[in-house]
N, C-alpha and C positions, 0 to 999 in steps of 0.2 A: 305196691303198685295197685291202683284201682282201675277197673275197666267196666264199661257198660255191658250189661247182659240183657238181651231181649228174649223172652220166652215166646215162641211162636204160637203156642196154644192159648195163652192168657193175654198176651200183649203187654204183660207187666214189664216195666223197665226198672232195674235196680242198680245201685252202685254196689259192686261186689267188693267187700272189704269188711270193716268192723261191723257195720249195721246189717249186713245181709250175708247169707251163705247159701250155697247150692246143696240141696239134698235130693235123694231119690224119692219120687212119688211113691207112697205106700201101696197104691193100687196098680200102677202100670210100670213103675221103675224108671220113668223118664226123669230128666233133671227138672227141678223146680226151685224157684227162688223162695227162700224162707225169710221173708221180711214183710213189713207192713204194706209194701207195694203189691204183694200177691194176696188178694182177699180169700183165696182158697187154700192157703198154707195149712198143712204141709203138702197138700195135693197140688198137682200141676194145673188142674182145670176144674170147672164146676162139674163136669161129667164124672171125673174120678171122685170128687167129694160126694156127689149124690149117690154114686154106685156104692161107696163105702157105707154111707148111712143106710141104704137099702139092705145091704148085707147084714148089718146089725139088726135092722127092723124085722127081717125074715128069719132070724136065728141062724144065719149062715156062720156068724161069729158067735162064740159063747165064751163066757168067763167060767173056768172050772169051779165047781163048788158042789155042795150038797143039793139034792133035789128038794125043792120047796113043797110044802104041803099046801093044799088049798085053804082058803079062809074058812070054808064050811067045816072042814075036818078039825081045824083049830078050835072053832066055836063049839063044836059038839063035845069036846073034852072039857069045856068050861061049864057046861050046863049041869049042875048038880042040885 
């Protein structure tokens, strides 16, 4: 069974079925259409998409790993 779904925040209309599915927005947890009809996918809106990008840009989100050394420290070890 295929039904129309309109998301109030984006105005995106999608056929729910094989080509589209409903996911939770990673930022606000509201329902979002995950298909080409939603230009902000997997987010529900431009606001959530921009907020996520800002969180990465301000180091709110980090990928775990080793602390990197600065380029100057690396070059100092090469000068012999």
